[in-house]
C-alpha positions in Angstrom: 151.3 111.6 99.2 147.9 110.1 98.2 145.0 112.5 99.1 142.2 110.2 97.9 141.2 109.2 101.4 141.7 112.6 103.1 138.5 114.5 103.9 137.4 117.7 105.5 137.1 116.1 109.0 140.5 117.5 110.0 138.9 121.0 110.1 135.9 119.5 111.9 138.2 118.0 114.5 139.9 121.4 115.0 136.5 123.1 115.2 135.4 120.7 118.0 138.5 121.4 120.0 138.5 125.2 119.7 134.7 125.5 120.4 134.9 123.3 123.5 137.7 125.6 124.8 135.6 128.7 124.2 132.6 127.1 125.9 134.7 126.2 128.9 135.9 129.7 129.4 132.4 131.2 128.8 131.0 128.9 131.5 133.9 129.7 133.8 133.5 133.4 133.3 129.7 133.8 133.5 128.8 130.8 135.7 130.4 131.9 139.0 129.0 128.9 140.8 130.6 126.6 138.2 134.1 128.0 138.9 134.2 125.9 142.1 133.8 122.8 140.0 136.7 123.6 137.7 138.0 120.0 137.3 134.5 118.6 136.5 133.9 121.4 134.0 137.2 120.9 132.1 136.6 117.2 132.1 133.1 117.6 130.5 134.3 120.3 128.0 137.3 118.2 126.9 135.4 114.9 126.7 133.0 116.4 124.0 135.7 117.0 121.4 137.3 113.6 122.2 134.1 111.8 121.4 133.3 113.9 118.3 136.8 113.5 117.0 136.5 109.7 117.2 133.0 109.8 115.7 134.2 111.8 112.7 137.9 110.7 112.1 140.4 111.7 109.5 140.8 109.0 106.8 144.5 108.9 106.0 144.6 105.9 103.7 142.9 102.5 103.3 145.0 101.1 106.1 144.9 104.0 108.7 142.2 106.1 110.2 143.3 108.9 112.5 141.8 111.8 114.5 142.8 114.5 117.0 141.4 113.0 120.1 144.8 113.1 121.8 144.8 117.0 121.7 141.9 117.6 124.1 143.1 114.6 126.2 146.5 116.1 126.7 145.1 119.7 127.2 142.7 118.4 129.9 145.5 116.5 131.7 148.0 119.4 131.5 145.5 121.9 133.0 143.5 119.6 135.3 146.2 117.2 136.5 146.0 113.5 136.9 142.3 113.4 138.2 141.0 115.1 135.0 143.5 113.0 132.9 142.2 109.7 134.6 138.6 110.7 133.9 139.4 111.5 130.3 141.3 108.3 129.9 138.3 106.3 131.0 136.1 108.3 128.6 138.5 108.0 125.6 138.9 104.2 126.1 135.2 103.6 126.7 134.1 105.3 123.5 137.0 104.0 121.5 136.1 100.4 122.3 132.4 101.1 121.8 133.0 102.6 118.3 135.8 100.3 117.0 136.1 97.3 119.5 138.7 96.4 122.0 142.4 96.9 121.0 145.3 96.2 123.3 147.6 98.6 121.3 145.1 101.5 121.9 144.9 100.7 125.6 148.7 100.7 125.9 149.2 103.9 123.9 146.7 106.0 125.9 147.9 104.7 129.2 151.4 105.8 128.3 150.2 109.2 127.1 148.2 109.6 130.4 151.2 108.7 132.6 153.7 111.0 130.9 151.3 113.9 130.6 150.1 113.6 134.2 153.6 113.6 135.5 154.5 116.6 133.5 151.3 118.6 134.4 152.6 119.7 137.8 155.6 121.5 136.2 153.5 122.7 133.3 151.2 124.7 135.5 154.1 126.8 136.9 155.4 127.8 133.5 154.8 131.2 131.9 153.0 131.3 128.5 156.1 131.1 126.4 157.4 128.0 128.3 154.0 126.4 128.2 153.9 126.7 124.4 157.4 125.5 123.9 157.1 122.6 126.3 153.8 121.5 124.8 155.5 121.2 121.4 158.2 119.0 122.8 155.8 116.9 124.8 153.5 116.1 121.9 156.4 115.4 119.5 157.9 113.1 122.1 154.6 111.3 122.7 154.0 111.0 118.9 157.4 109.4 118.3 157.1 107.2 121.4 153.6 105.9 120.7 154.6 105.3 117.0 157.6 103.1 118.3 155.2 101.2 120.6 152.8 100.6 117.7 155.6 99.2 115.6 156.8 96.9 118.3 153.3 95.7 119.3 151.6 95.4 115.8 152.7 93.5 112.7 150.2 95.4 110.6 151.2 98.9 111.7 152.8 101.0 108.9 154.4 104.5 109.0 153.4 106.3 105.8 154.0 109.9 104.7 150.4 110.7 105.5 150.8 109.2 109.0 153.9 111.3 109.7 152.1 114.5 108.6 148.9 113.9 110.5 150.2 112.2 113.6 153.7 113.7 114.1 153.9 117.1 112.3 150.3 118.5 112.5 149.5 117.9 116.3 152.2 120.4 117.6 150.8 123.2 115.5 147.2 122.5 116.7 148.2 122.2 120.4 150.2 125.5 120.2 147.1 127.2 118.7 144.8 125.7 121.3 147.1 126.5 124.3 147.7 130.1 123.0 143.9 130.7 122.9 143.5 129.2 126.4 146.2 131.5 127.8 144.8 134.5 126.1 141.3 133.8 127.5 142.7 133.1 131.0 144.6 136.4 131.0 141.6 138.3 129.7 139.4 136.9 132.6 142.0 137.6 135.2 142.7 141.2 133.9 139.0 142.0 133.8 138.5 140.7 137.3 141.4 142.8 138.6 140.2 145.9 136.8 136.7 145.6 138.3 138.4 145.3 141.8 140.5 148.3 141.1 137.4 150.3 140.1 135.8 149.3 143.3 138.9 150.1 145.3 139.0 153.6 143.6 135.4 154.2 144.7 136.2 152.9 148.2 139.3 155.2 148.5 137.3 158.3 147.4 134.6 157.4 149.9 137.2 156.9 152.6 138.6 160.4 152.0 135.2 162.1 152.0 133.9 160.0 155.0 137.0 160.8 157.0 136.2 164.5 156.5 132.6 163.9 157.4 133.4 161.8 160.5 135.8 164.6 161.7 132.9 167.0 162.2 130.9 164.9 164.8 134.2 164.0 166.5 135.1 167.7 166.8 131.7 168.3 168.4 132.2 165.4 170.8 135.6 166.8 171.7 134.1 170.2 172.5 131.4 168.8 174.7 133.8 166.5 176.5 135.9 169.5 177.4 132.8 171.4 178.6 131.9 168.4 180.8 135.1 169.1 182.8 133.6 172.3 184.2 133.1 171.8 187.9 130.0 174.1 188.2 127.8 172.2 185.7 124.3 171.3 186.8 123.1 167.8 186.4 120.6 168.9 183.8 123.2 170.6 181.6 125.6 167.7 182.0 122.9 165.3 180.7 122.2 167.6 177.7 125.9 167.6 176.9 126.1 163.8 177.2 123.0 163.5 174.8 124.8 165.7 172.3 127.9 163.5 172.6 125.9 160.3 172.1 124.1 161.7 169.1 127.2 162.8 167.3 128.9 159.5 168.1 125.9 157.6 166.7 126.1 159.8 163.6 129.8 158.9 163.1 129.1 155.2 163.8 126.4 155.2 161.1 128.7 156.7 158.5 131.5 154.2 159.3 129.0 151.2 159.3 127.7 152.0 155.9 131.2 152.4 154.5 132.3 149.0 155.9 129.1 147.3 154.7 129.9 148.6 151.2 133.6 147.7 151.3 133.2 144.1 152.3 132.9 141.4 149.6 129.4 140.7 148.4 127.8 137.3 148.9 126.2 135.7 145.8 122.6 135.5 147.1 119.3 136.9 145.7 116.9 138.5 148.1 114.1 141.1 148.3 115.4 144.7 147.7 113.4 147.6 149.2 114.2 150.2 146.5 113.6 153.3 148.6 115.5 152.0 151.6 118.6 150.8 149.8 118.9 153.8 147.6 118.4 155.9 150.7 121.4 154.1 152.3 123.5 154.8 149.2 122.6 158.5 149.2 123.5 158.8 152.9 126.8 157.0 152.2 127.8 159.2 149.2 126.6 162.6 150.7 130.1 163.3 152.1 131.5 163.0 148.6 128.7 165.2 147.2 129.4 167.9 149.9 133.0 168.0 149.0 132.1 168.6 145.3 129.4 171.2 146.2 126.6 169.0 144.9 123.2 168.9 146.5 121.3 165.6 146.4 117.5 165.6 146.4 115.3 162.6 146.2 111.7 161.4 146.0 111.7 157.7 146.5 108.5 155.7 146.3 108.3 152.2 148.0 108.9 149.3 145.8 110.3 145.8 146.0 112.5 144.0 143.4 114.8 140.9 143.6 118.6 140.8 143.4 121.8 140.9 145.3 121.6 143.9 147.7 125.4 144.5 147.7 125.6 144.5 143.9 122.5 146.8 143.8 124.2 149.3 146.1 127.4 149.1 144.1 125.4 149.7 140.9 123.7 152.9 142.2 126.7 154.1 144.0 128.6 154.0 140.6 125.8 155.8 138.8 125.3 158.5 141.5 129.1 159.0 141.7 129.2 159.5 137.9 126.5 162.1 138.3 128.4 164.0 141.0 131.6 163.9 139.0 129.7 165.2 135.9 129.3 168.5 137.9 132.8 169.7 138.6 131.6 173.2 139.6 128.8 171.9 141.8 125.1 171.5 141.0 122.0 169.4 141.9 121.5 165.7 141.6 117.9 164.5 141.6 116.9 160.9 142.3 113.3 159.8 141.7 111.7 156.4 141.9 108.1 155.4 141.2 106.1 152.3 140.4 104.4 152.0 137.0 102.3 148.8 136.7 104.7 146.0 137.0 107.9 148.1 136.8 109.9 150.2 139.1 111.3 153.3 137.4 114.4 155.0 138.9 115.7 158.2 137.4 119.0 159.9 138.2 119.3 163.4 136.8 122.2 165.9 137.0 122.8 169.3 135.4 126.4 168.7 134.6 128.6 168.6 131.5 126.4 166.1 129.6 127.4 163.6 127.0 127.6 163.5 123.2 126.1 160.8 121.0 129.2 158.6 120.9 129.6 158.7 124.7 125.9 157.7 125.1 126.2 154.8 122.6 129.4 153.5 124.3 128.1 153.9 127.9 128.8 150.7 129.8 131.6 149.5 127.5 134.6 148.3 129.5 137.7 150.5 129.4 135.8 153.4 127.8 135.1 156.5 129.9 134.5 160.2 129.3 136.4 161.0 132.5 140.2 161.6 132.2 141.1 159.1 134.8 138.1 156.8 134.4 138.2 153.1 133.3 134.6 152.7 132.3 134.3 149.6 134.5 132.0 151.3 137.0 129.4 151.9 134.3 130.0 148.4 133.0 129.4 146.9 136.4 126.2 149.0 136.8 124.8 147.9 133.4 125.7 144.3 134.0 124.0 144.3 137.4 120.8 145.8 136.0 120.7 143.2 133.2 121.2 140.5 135.8 118.2 141.8 137.6 116.2 141.6 134.3 116.1 145.4 134.1 116.9 147.9 131.5 118.9 151.2 131.4 118.1 154.1 129.2 120.3 157.3 129.0 119.4 160.7 127.7 121.9 163.6 127.7 122.7 167.0 126.1 126.1 168.7 126.3 126.4 171.3 129.0 122.7 170.7 130.1 122.9 167.4 132.0 122.2 163.7 131.9 119.3 161.6 133.0 119.6 157.8 133.5 116.4 155.9 133.7 116.5 152.4 135.1 113.6 150.0 134.9 113.4 147.0 137.2 110.6 144.4 137.5 108.4 144.6 140.6 108.6 141.6 142.8 105.2 140.4 144.0 105.1 137.7 146.6 102.8 134.8 145.9 100.3 134.5 148.7 98.2 131.9 147.0 99.6 129.1 149.2 98.7 130.8 152.4 
């Protein structure tokens, strides 16, 4: 095999493909609004390596120039179906003719690849990972052999050399298996992380449900007692009204507890709004008090007024996780103190407990997914809290000493409304 005309662009082609796949999943994972435009996103991400592969091809010999443009084209069609495949077909033909001029053979070959891959994509999506890898090898081998046969039939100048067989028939199956394996790993990682975050929230919800059911039972017991007293025939109207007021008050108390629980349990809407720090943290404290009472923990607070911007539901989830961690850090009971104050353009919120504390390694790894100092913890509650604070352009600082307690200091920017236009 003559290697005089082979350059390093084969590695460049592979680099373009793998980086584009990584960019696609980064955008899909972090850009929640982009997830609803999945087909458009995969079309854009796969078109970039197609164009770059054509711009920087692999020089096989003086008669043949090859590149790996068919790999992202096939990947996009397999995962996006015929709409993505059709869009990539237009892109690949447009730039191919712009770079090298019109060629009927190229047009025929890529239409054949598109039709076969699009027809196969519906079955491909239902395969497990192993079957996807195996079927992709067979598909690209079949397409390589078929398009080579079409090229021989349609062109008198087309030649099959050893270099052509290596780069066009043998190499692509290895590259597409590597690319698909990375895609499946990234897909599974995103799905697993999403499920684990949901499980973490469900764990919090289930613990709250247990504590709230205990808390709701108390006002219901009072209501039951007063209702029985109302049956007495010799009650004066004044006493009867007092009993009814007690019943209404206890029912309102139970309704308030249940409403806060339901507000927390429902899915959060992705919207940013003003957050009244003292009010929302106050709601969280009231919601978690039943859990604190069950763990013999007293919650005290001094909350100064302050406004920041963010998602209220995520904000509540964040501080519920942090306060719950503080409660669980005091297995034998104790005191949890929550303080907030405004310092220039920042709102400082401090959550302090006198529990078991944390060592240096636990402090450094706080917020890492799947790392927890609790026996049954997943670490995702802390991770969600840290990520929420970062999303709100805030910071979290943690100080702790073993058997003395932990203080978490959260700094959030103050939101100041612009009244200049009024």
